[in-house]
TORKOL-4160 file (C-alpha; in steps of 0.2 Angstrom, whole numbers, padded with zeros to 4 digits, m for minus):
370
<pt num="1" X="m0565" Y="0072" Z="m0055"/>
<pt num="2" X="m0569" Y="0054" Z="m0051"/>
<pt num="3" X="m0571" Y="0052" Z="m0032"/>
<pt num="4" X="m0578" Y="0038" Z="m0021"/>
<pt num="5" X="m0591" Y="0041" Z="m0008"/>
<pt num="6" X="m0579" Y="0045" Z="0006"/>
<pt num="7" X="m0570" Y="0058" Z="m0004"/>
<pt num="8" X="m0586" Y="0067" Z="m0010"/>
<pt num="9" X="m0592" Y="0066" Z="0008"/>
<pt num="10" X="m0576" Y="0074" Z="0014"/>
<pt num="11" X="m0579" Y="0089" Z="0003"/>
<pt num="12" X="m0597" Y="0090" Z="0009"/>
<pt num="13" X="m0591" Y="0090" Z="0027"/>
<pt num="14" X="m0578" Y="0103" Z="0023"/>
<pt num="15" X="m0590" Y="0114" Z="0016"/>
<pt num="16" X="m0602" Y="0112" Z="0031"/>
<pt num="17" X="m0588" Y="0116" Z="0043"/>
<pt num="18" X="m0581" Y="0131" Z="0032"/>
<pt num="19" X="m0598" Y="0139" Z="0031"/>
<pt num="20" X="m0608" Y="0132" Z="0046"/>
<pt num="21" X="m0622" Y="0124" Z="0036"/>
<pt num="22" X="m0631" Y="0108" Z="0037"/>
<pt num="23" X="m0626" Y="0093" Z="0027"/>
<pt num="24" X="m0634" Y="0076" Z="0022"/>
<pt num="25" X="m0624" Y="0061" Z="0019"/>
<pt num="26" X="m0637" Y="0047" Z="0016"/>
<pt num="27" X="m0634" Y="0047" Z="m0003"/>
<pt num="28" X="m0616" Y="0042" Z="m0001"/>
<pt num="29" X="m0613" Y="0023" Z="m0001"/>
<pt num="30" X="m0599" Y="0014" Z="0008"/>
<pt num="31" X="m0594" Y="0030" Z="0018"/>
<pt num="32" X="m0578" Y="0027" Z="0027"/>
<pt num="33" X="m0574" Y="0040" Z="0041"/>
<pt num="34" X="m0557" Y="0033" Z="0043"/>
<pt num="35" X="m0554" Y="0039" Z="0025"/>
<pt num="36" X="m0562" Y="0056" Z="0028"/>
<pt num="37" X="m0551" Y="0058" Z="0043"/>
<pt num="38" X="m0535" Y="0053" Z="0033"/>
<pt num="39" X="m0540" Y="0066" Z="0020"/>
<pt num="40" X="m0543" Y="0080" Z="0033"/>
<pt num="41" X="m0526" Y="0076" Z="0041"/>
<pt num="42" X="m0517" Y="0077" Z="0025"/>
<pt num="43" X="m0524" Y="0094" Z="0022"/>
<pt num="44" X="m0522" Y="0100" Z="0040"/>
<pt num="45" X="m0541" Y="0104" Z="0041"/>
<pt num="46" X="m0546" Y="0091" Z="0054"/>
<pt num="47" X="m0555" Y="0104" Z="0065"/>
<pt num="48" X="m0565" Y="0111" Z="0050"/>
<pt num="49" X="m0570" Y="0093" Z="0045"/>
<pt num="50" X="m0575" Y="0090" Z="0063"/>
<pt num="51" X="m0586" Y="0106" Z="0063"/>
<pt num="52" X="m0594" Y="0099" Z="0048"/>
<pt num="53" X="m0598" Y="0082" Z="0056"/>
<pt num="54" X="m0608" Y="0092" Z="0069"/>
<pt num="55" X="m0619" Y="0098" Z="0055"/>
<pt num="56" X="m0624" Y="0081" Z="0049"/>
<pt num="57" X="m0643" Y="0080" Z="0049"/>
<pt num="58" X="m0647" Y="0062" Z="0042"/>
<pt num="59" X="m0634" Y="0050" Z="0047"/>
<pt num="60" X="m0629" Y="0045" Z="0064"/>
<pt num="61" X="m0610" Y="0044" Z="0065"/>
<pt num="62" X="m0603" Y="0030" Z="0076"/>
<pt num="63" X="m0594" Y="0037" Z="0091"/>
<pt num="64" X="m0578" Y="0027" Z="0086"/>
<pt num="65" X="m0578" Y="0037" Z="0070"/>
<pt num="66" X="m0579" Y="0054" Z="0079"/>
<pt num="67" X="m0566" Y="0050" Z="0092"/>
<pt num="68" X="m0551" Y="0054" Z="0081"/>
<pt num="69" X="m0558" Y="0070" Z="0076"/>
<pt num="70" X="m0562" Y="0075" Z="0094"/>
<pt num="71" X="m0545" Y="0070" Z="0100"/>
<pt num="72" X="m0537" Y="0082" Z="0087"/>
<pt num="73" X="m0549" Y="0096" Z="0091"/>
<pt num="74" X="m0545" Y="0096" Z="0110"/>
<pt num="75" X="m0526" Y="0097" Z="0105"/>
<pt num="76" X="m0530" Y="0111" Z="0093"/>
<pt num="77" X="m0539" Y="0121" Z="0106"/>
<pt num="78" X="m0525" Y="0119" Z="0119"/>
<pt num="79" X="m0512" Y="0123" Z="0107"/>
<pt num="80" X="m0521" Y="0138" Z="0100"/>
<pt num="81" X="m0524" Y="0145" Z="0117"/>
<pt num="82" X="m0506" Y="0143" Z="0122"/>
<pt num="83" X="m0500" Y="0151" Z="0105"/>
<pt num="84" X="m0512" Y="0166" Z="0108"/>
<pt num="85" X="m0505" Y="0168" Z="0125"/>
<pt num="86" X="m0487" Y="0168" Z="0118"/>
<pt num="87" X="m0492" Y="0181" Z="0105"/>
<pt num="88" X="m0499" Y="0192" Z="0118"/>
<pt num="89" X="m0483" Y="0192" Z="0128"/>
<pt num="90" X="m0473" Y="0194" Z="0112"/>
<pt num="91" X="m0483" Y="0209" Z="0107"/>
<pt num="92" X="m0481" Y="0217" Z="0123"/>
<pt num="93" X="m0463" Y="0215" Z="0123"/>
<pt num="94" X="m0460" Y="0222" Z="0106"/>
<pt num="95" X="m0472" Y="0236" Z="0109"/>
<pt num="96" X="m0463" Y="0241" Z="0125"/>
<pt num="97" X="m0447" Y="0242" Z="0114"/>
<pt num="98" X="m0456" Y="0253" Z="0102"/>
<pt num="99" X="m0455" Y="0240" Z="0088"/>
<pt num="100" X="m0469" Y="0241" Z="0075"/>
<pt num="101" X="m0475" Y="0225" Z="0067"/>
<pt num="102" X="m0490" Y="0216" Z="0059"/>
<pt num="103" X="m0495" Y="0198" Z="0063"/>
<pt num="104" X="m0497" Y="0190" Z="0046"/>
<pt num="105" X="m0505" Y="0173" Z="0041"/>
<pt num="106" X="m0509" Y="0161" Z="0056"/>
<pt num="107" X="m0518" Y="0167" Z="0071"/>
<pt num="108" X="m0524" Y="0183" Z="0063"/>
<pt num="109" X="m0533" Y="0173" Z="0049"/>
<pt num="110" X="m0539" Y="0161" Z="0062"/>
<pt num="111" X="m0551" Y="0175" Z="0068"/>
<pt num="112" X="m0560" Y="0174" Z="0052"/>
<pt num="113" X="m0567" Y="0157" Z="0056"/>
<pt num="114" X="m0583" Y="0153" Z="0066"/>
<pt num="115" X="m0571" Y="0142" Z="0078"/>
<pt num="116" X="m0554" Y="0150" Z="0078"/>
<pt num="117" X="m0547" Y="0138" Z="0090"/>
<pt num="118" X="m0551" Y="0123" Z="0078"/>
<pt num="119" X="m0539" Y="0129" Z="0065"/>
<pt num="120" X="m0523" Y="0121" Z="0064"/>
<pt num="121" X="m0509" Y="0133" Z="0069"/>
<pt num="122" X="m0492" Y="0134" Z="0064"/>
<pt num="123" X="m0478" Y="0147" Z="0066"/>
<pt num="124" X="m0479" Y="0165" Z="0072"/>
<pt num="125" X="m0476" Y="0176" Z="0057"/>
<pt num="126" X="m0471" Y="0195" Z="0060"/>
<pt num="127" X="m0470" Y="0207" Z="0046"/>
<pt num="128" X="m0459" Y="0223" Z="0049"/>
<pt num="129" X="m0451" Y="0236" Z="0039"/>
<pt num="130" X="m0432" Y="0236" Z="0037"/>
<pt num="131" X="m0428" Y="0246" Z="0052"/>
<pt num="132" X="m0440" Y="0237" Z="0064"/>
<pt num="133" X="m0434" Y="0220" Z="0057"/>
<pt num="134" X="m0416" Y="0224" Z="0062"/>
<pt num="135" X="m0422" Y="0230" Z="0079"/>
<pt num="136" X="m0433" Y="0215" Z="0082"/>
<pt num="137" X="m0420" Y="0203" Z="0076"/>
<pt num="138" X="m0407" Y="0210" Z="0089"/>
<pt num="139" X="m0420" Y="0209" Z="0103"/>
<pt num="140" X="m0427" Y="0192" Z="0100"/>
<pt num="141" X="m0411" Y="0183" Z="0096"/>
<pt num="142" X="m0407" Y="0186" Z="0115"/>
<pt num="143" X="m0422" Y="0175" Z="0119"/>
<pt num="144" X="m0420" Y="0162" Z="0106"/>
<pt num="145" X="m0415" Y="0144" Z="0110"/>
<pt num="146" X="m0411" Y="0141" Z="0091"/>
<pt num="147" X="m0409" Y="0152" Z="0076"/>
<pt num="148" X="m0410" Y="0148" Z="0058"/>
<pt num="149" X="m0398" Y="0154" Z="0045"/>
<pt num="150" X="m0404" Y="0171" Z="0040"/>
<pt num="151" X="m0409" Y="0175" Z="0022"/>
<pt num="152" X="m0402" Y="0192" Z="0021"/>
<pt num="153" X="m0408" Y="0195" Z="0003"/>
<pt num="154" X="m0426" Y="0192" Z="0008"/>
<pt num="155" X="m0424" Y="0198" Z="0026"/>
<pt num="156" X="m0431" Y="0182" Z="0034"/>
<pt num="157" X="m0425" Y="0175" Z="0050"/>
<pt num="158" X="m0433" Y="0160" Z="0060"/>
<pt num="159" X="m0431" Y="0159" Z="0079"/>
<pt num="160" X="m0437" Y="0147" Z="0091"/>
<pt num="161" X="m0443" Y="0155" Z="0107"/>
<pt num="162" X="m0452" Y="0146" Z="0121"/>
<pt num="163" X="m0455" Y="0131" Z="0110"/>
<pt num="164" X="m0463" Y="0142" Z="0097"/>
<pt num="165" X="m0456" Y="0146" Z="0080"/>
<pt num="166" X="m0456" Y="0165" Z="0076"/>
<pt num="167" X="m0452" Y="0170" Z="0059"/>
<pt num="168" X="m0447" Y="0188" Z="0056"/>
<pt num="169" X="m0451" Y="0195" Z="0038"/>
<pt num="170" X="m0444" Y="0211" Z="0032"/>
<pt num="171" X="m0452" Y="0206" Z="0015"/>
<pt num="172" X="m0464" Y="0193" Z="0009"/>
<pt num="173" X="m0453" Y="0189" Z="m0006"/>
<pt num="174" X="m0453" Y="0172" Z="m0014"/>
<pt num="175" X="m0439" Y="0164" Z="m0024"/>
<pt num="176" X="m0450" Y="0159" Z="m0039"/>
<pt num="177" X="m0459" Y="0175" Z="m0046"/>
<pt num="178" X="m0451" Y="0192" Z="m0047"/>
<pt num="179" X="m0468" Y="0199" Z="m0051"/>
<pt num="180" X="m0475" Y="0193" Z="m0034"/>
<pt num="181" X="m0461" Y="0202" Z="m0025"/>
<pt num="182" X="m0464" Y="0219" Z="m0034"/>
<pt num="183" X="m0483" Y="0217" Z="m0029"/>
<pt num="184" X="m0480" Y="0213" Z="m0011"/>
<pt num="185" X="m0467" Y="0226" Z="m0009"/>
<pt num="186" X="m0479" Y="0239" Z="m0016"/>
<pt num="187" X="m0493" Y="0233" Z="m0004"/>
<pt num="188" X="m0482" Y="0232" Z="0011"/>
<pt num="189" X="m0476" Y="0250" Z="0008"/>
<pt num="190" X="m0494" Y="0256" Z="0007"/>
<pt num="191" X="m0498" Y="0246" Z="0023"/>
<pt num="192" X="m0484" Y="0254" Z="0034"/>
<pt num="193" X="m0484" Y="0271" Z="0026"/>
<pt num="194" X="m0502" Y="0274" Z="0027"/>
<pt num="195" X="m0505" Y="0263" Z="0043"/>
<pt num="196" X="m0517" Y="0252" Z="0034"/>
<pt num="197" X="m0520" Y="0240" Z="0049"/>
<pt num="198" X="m0534" Y="0231" Z="0058"/>
<pt num="199" X="m0534" Y="0225" Z="0076"/>
<pt num="200" X="m0536" Y="0208" Z="0084"/>
<pt num="201" X="m0541" Y="0209" Z="0102"/>
<pt num="202" X="m0531" Y="0195" Z="0109"/>
<pt num="203" X="m0537" Y="0194" Z="0127"/>
<pt num="204" X="m0532" Y="0211" Z="0134"/>
<pt num="205" X="m0519" Y="0214" Z="0120"/>
<pt num="206" X="m0522" Y="0223" Z="0104"/>
<pt num="207" X="m0512" Y="0214" Z="0090"/>
<pt num="208" X="m0510" Y="0223" Z="0073"/>
<pt num="209" X="m0515" Y="0214" Z="0057"/>
<pt num="210" X="m0514" Y="0220" Z="0039"/>
<pt num="211" X="m0529" Y="0229" Z="0032"/>
<pt num="212" X="m0541" Y="0217" Z="0022"/>
<pt num="213" X="m0536" Y="0224" Z="0006"/>
<pt num="214" X="m0518" Y="0220" Z="0009"/>
<pt num="215" X="m0521" Y="0204" Z="0018"/>
<pt num="216" X="m0530" Y="0196" Z="0003"/>
<pt num="217" X="m0514" Y="0199" Z="m0007"/>
<pt num="218" X="m0502" Y="0193" Z="0006"/>
<pt num="219" X="m0513" Y="0177" Z="0008"/>
<pt num="220" X="m0515" Y="0174" Z="m0010"/>
<pt num="221" X="m0497" Y="0176" Z="m0015"/>
<pt num="222" X="m0492" Y="0164" Z="0000"/>
<pt num="223" X="m0504" Y="0151" Z="m0008"/>
<pt num="224" X="m0495" Y="0153" Z="m0025"/>
<pt num="225" X="m0478" Y="0152" Z="m0017"/>
<pt num="226" X="m0481" Y="0135" Z="m0010"/>
<pt num="227" X="m0491" Y="0129" Z="m0025"/>
<pt num="228" X="m0476" Y="0133" Z="m0036"/>
<pt num="229" X="m0464" Y="0128" Z="m0023"/>
<pt num="230" X="m0469" Y="0110" Z="m0019"/>
<pt num="231" X="m0486" Y="0108" Z="m0011"/>
<pt num="232" X="m0501" Y="0118" Z="m0005"/>
<pt num="233" X="m0515" Y="0112" Z="0006"/>
<pt num="234" X="m0533" Y="0116" Z="0007"/>
<pt num="235" X="m0530" Y="0124" Z="0024"/>
<pt num="236" X="m0522" Y="0139" Z="0016"/>
<pt num="237" X="m0535" Y="0140" Z="0002"/>
<pt num="238" X="m0549" Y="0139" Z="0016"/>
<pt num="239" X="m0540" Y="0154" Z="0025"/>
<pt num="240" X="m0541" Y="0164" Z="0009"/>
<pt num="241" X="m0559" Y="0160" Z="0007"/>
<pt num="242" X="m0563" Y="0164" Z="0025"/>
<pt num="243" X="m0554" Y="0181" Z="0024"/>
<pt num="244" X="m0563" Y="0186" Z="0008"/>
<pt num="245" X="m0580" Y="0181" Z="0016"/>
<pt num="246" X="m0577" Y="0190" Z="0033"/>
<pt num="247" X="m0572" Y="0206" Z="0024"/>
<pt num="248" X="m0583" Y="0204" Z="0009"/>
<pt num="249" X="m0591" Y="0221" Z="0012"/>
<pt num="250" X="m0576" Y="0231" Z="0015"/>
<pt num="251" X="m0563" Y="0224" Z="0002"/>
<pt num="252" X="m0560" Y="0236" Z="m0013"/>
<pt num="253" X="m0563" Y="0224" Z="m0028"/>
<pt num="254" X="m0557" Y="0237" Z="m0040"/>
<pt num="255" X="m0541" Y="0240" Z="m0031"/>
<pt num="256" X="m0539" Y="0221" Z="m0030"/>
<pt num="257" X="m0541" Y="0218" Z="m0048"/>
<pt num="258" X="m0529" Y="0232" Z="m0052"/>
<pt num="259" X="m0516" Y="0225" Z="m0041"/>
<pt num="260" X="m0518" Y="0207" Z="m0048"/>
<pt num="261" X="m0517" Y="0214" Z="m0066"/>
<pt num="262" X="m0501" Y="0224" Z="m0061"/>
<pt num="263" X="m0494" Y="0208" Z="m0053"/>
<pt num="264" X="m0498" Y="0197" Z="m0068"/>
<pt num="265" X="m0509" Y="0186" Z="m0056"/>
<pt num="266" X="m0526" Y="0188" Z="m0063"/>
<pt num="267" X="m0526" Y="0171" Z="m0071"/>
<pt num="268" X="m0520" Y="0162" Z="m0055"/>
<pt num="269" X="m0534" Y="0171" Z="m0045"/>
<pt num="270" X="m0548" Y="0166" Z="m0057"/>
<pt num="271" X="m0542" Y="0148" Z="m0057"/>
<pt num="272" X="m0542" Y="0147" Z="m0038"/>
<pt num="273" X="m0558" Y="0157" Z="m0037"/>
<pt num="274" X="m0566" Y="0143" Z="m0048"/>
<pt num="275" X="m0559" Y="0130" Z="m0036"/>
<pt num="276" X="m0566" Y="0140" Z="m0020"/>
<pt num="277" X="m0583" Y="0142" Z="m0028"/>
<pt num="278" X="m0586" Y="0125" Z="m0036"/>
<pt num="279" X="m0577" Y="0114" Z="m0024"/>
<pt num="280" X="m0577" Y="0123" Z="m0007"/>
<pt num="281" X="m0594" Y="0131" Z="m0008"/>
<pt num="282" X="m0588" Y="0149" Z="m0007"/>
<pt num="283" X="m0603" Y="0160" Z="m0009"/>
<pt num="284" X="m0603" Y="0169" Z="m0026"/>
<pt num="285" X="m0606" Y="0186" Z="m0018"/>
<pt num="286" X="m0590" Y="0185" Z="m0008"/>
<pt num="287" X="m0578" Y="0179" Z="m0022"/>
<pt num="288" X="m0571" Y="0194" Z="m0033"/>
<pt num="289" X="m0568" Y="0190" Z="m0051"/>
<pt num="290" X="m0575" Y="0173" Z="m0052"/>
<pt num="291" X="m0581" Y="0168" Z="m0069"/>
<pt num="292" X="m0591" Y="0152" Z="m0072"/>
<pt num="293" X="m0584" Y="0144" Z="m0087"/>
<pt num="294" X="m0576" Y="0128" Z="m0093"/>
<pt num="295" X="m0559" Y="0136" Z="m0094"/>
<pt num="296" X="m0558" Y="0140" Z="m0076"/>
<pt num="297" X="m0567" Y="0125" Z="m0070"/>
<pt num="298" X="m0554" Y="0114" Z="m0079"/>
<pt num="299" X="m0540" Y="0123" Z="m0071"/>
<pt num="300" X="m0548" Y="0122" Z="m0054"/>
<pt num="301" X="m0549" Y="0103" Z="m0056"/>
<pt num="302" X="m0531" Y="0102" Z="m0061"/>
<pt num="303" X="m0526" Y="0112" Z="m0046"/>
<pt num="304" X="m0537" Y="0102" Z="m0034"/>
<pt num="305" X="m0529" Y="0086" Z="m0040"/>
<pt num="306" X="m0512" Y="0093" Z="m0036"/>
<pt num="307" X="m0517" Y="0099" Z="m0019"/>
<pt num="308" X="m0525" Y="0082" Z="m0015"/>
<pt num="309" X="m0509" Y="0073" Z="m0022"/>
<pt num="310" X="m0496" Y="0083" Z="m0012"/>
<pt num="311" X="m0505" Y="0087" Z="0004"/>
<pt num="312" X="m0502" Y="0102" Z="0015"/>
<pt num="313" X="m0485" Y="0108" Z="0012"/>
<pt num="314" X="m0480" Y="0092" Z="0003"/>
<pt num="315" X="m0487" Y="0081" Z="0017"/>
<pt num="316" X="m0490" Y="0066" Z="0006"/>
<pt num="317" X="m0473" Y="0067" Z="m0002"/>
<pt num="318" X="m0457" Y="0057" Z="0002"/>
<pt num="319" X="m0445" Y="0070" Z="0010"/>
<pt num="320" X="m0433" Y="0057" Z="0016"/>
<pt num="321" X="m0420" Y="0063" Z="0003"/>
<pt num="322" X="m0418" Y="0079" Z="0013"/>
<pt num="323" X="m0407" Y="0069" Z="0025"/>
<pt num="324" X="m0396" Y="0063" Z="0012"/>
<pt num="325" X="m0380" Y="0071" Z="0004"/>
<pt num="326" X="m0381" Y="0088" Z="m0005"/>
<pt num="327" X="m0379" Y="0079" Z="m0022"/>
<pt num="328" X="m0394" Y="0068" Z="m0019"/>
<pt num="329" X="m0404" Y="0082" Z="m0012"/>
<pt num="330" X="m0401" Y="0093" Z="m0027"/>
<pt num="331" X="m0405" Y="0079" Z="m0039"/>
<pt num="332" X="m0421" Y="0075" Z="m0031"/>
<pt num="333" X="m0426" Y="0093" Z="m0029"/>
<pt num="334" X="m0422" Y="0096" Z="m0048"/>
<pt num="335" X="m0432" Y="0081" Z="m0053"/>
<pt num="336" X="m0447" Y="0086" Z="m0042"/>
<pt num="337" X="m0448" Y="0104" Z="m0048"/>
<pt num="338" X="m0447" Y="0098" Z="m0066"/>
<pt num="339" X="m0461" Y="0085" Z="m0063"/>
<pt num="340" X="m0471" Y="0099" Z="m0055"/>
<pt num="341" X="m0468" Y="0111" Z="m0069"/>
<pt num="342" X="m0475" Y="0098" Z="m0081"/>
<pt num="343" X="m0491" Y="0097" Z="m0071"/>
<pt num="344" X="m0492" Y="0116" Z="m0068"/>
<pt num="345" X="m0489" Y="0119" Z="m0086"/>
<pt num="346" X="m0507" Y="0113" Z="m0090"/>
<pt num="347" X="m0514" Y="0126" Z="m0078"/>
<pt num="348" X="m0502" Y="0141" Z="m0079"/>
<pt num="349" X="m0491" Y="0138" Z="m0094"/>
<pt num="350" X="m0481" Y="0154" Z="m0094"/>
<pt num="351" X="m0478" Y="0156" Z="m0076"/>
<pt num="352" X="m0474" Y="0138" Z="m0073"/>
<pt num="353" X="m0459" Y="0139" Z="m0085"/>
<pt num="354" X="m0453" Y="0155" Z="m0077"/>
<pt num="355" X="m0454" Y="0147" Z="m0060"/>
<pt num="356" X="m0444" Y="0132" Z="m0066"/>
<pt num="357" X="m0431" Y="0143" Z="m0074"/>
<pt num="358" X="m0429" Y="0153" Z="m0058"/>
<pt num="359" X="m0428" Y="0138" Z="m0047"/>
<pt num="360" X="m0416" Y="0130" Z="m0059"/>
<pt num="361" X="m0404" Y="0145" Z="m0057"/>
<pt num="362" X="m0406" Y="0146" Z="m0039"/>
<pt num="363" X="m0401" Y="0127" Z="m0037"/>
<pt num="364" X="m0385" Y="0131" Z="m0048"/>
<pt num="365" X="m0381" Y="0145" Z="m0037"/>
<pt num="366" X="m0382" Y="0133" Z="m0022"/>
<pt num="367" X="m0371" Y="0120" Z="m0031"/>
<pt num="368" X="m0358" Y="0133" Z="m0035"/>
<pt num="369" X="m0357" Y="0139" Z="m0017"/>
<pt num="370" X="m0353" Y="0121" Z="m0012"/>
């Protein structure tokens, strides 16, 4: 990939922050920290990049260049602390009602970082079995200031409580890939039936998280959901890397490979593994199933181009069409999915076509309902 000095420096700083290692930037000409900041913002990894700046050993960074990073870091710390306090209160409330749940994504994954408070936080995602989903829904709807339309097929409901978005998941299904749905259902059943949990000590409150073997599947399939669904950022890929690194000695690699083969996701894993190792500096010993070859490196580059082009959750895309009529929204969405499919076809030919067909059918169902 052809990159200018600022873009290459961005990846050096990202690796330094991700792995807490020293970095040198004197070889990069015309280094523009404003461009580095823009790239970090688009990918929702300003905190990680700021951590990397703290590891620069050979270049003195002007204070004016670091101020935007430090401003965001202060905001991240405040927001993360407030979210952690909210999660502690929410956990105690649900536990008092005898409702069993797991915190997925978000703040649980943040604990895998050297600086958890510097990770950009989002929603509060709770995973529950079917009965606990219904109980949690009834309880929390009483507190919600706004309630999204429930997806009853996927058992998904979004609620706003005390200014925080809480998402209840009875499943971790996607709309794009049935094979993912079967896989995550199987892993979810194992987690709840066998109590395969780990614990995050959130202040004085114990918050249950999925076991590492389950979480690597949940996090990776979430990446694919957004990759095929309109845009994925480096933040989610970094989360996956840090999870694998933190639990590198306890993850069952044989079980992981079996699950990926069963779910038909081994190709996707190896392509993203190449991206993690070759562009994010992921240590080889912590990345299962990585294969150094031109095939996977080529796929990794295509994925990375798409990630940089779209930004975190489609940050760089014009989404103003979502405010227009249903006909316009449908037309633009159909064209965008088709355009993305042409891009993804060069990386994952079979799955990209399957995803396009399912999303096409989903759109027609929406049109018929109008």
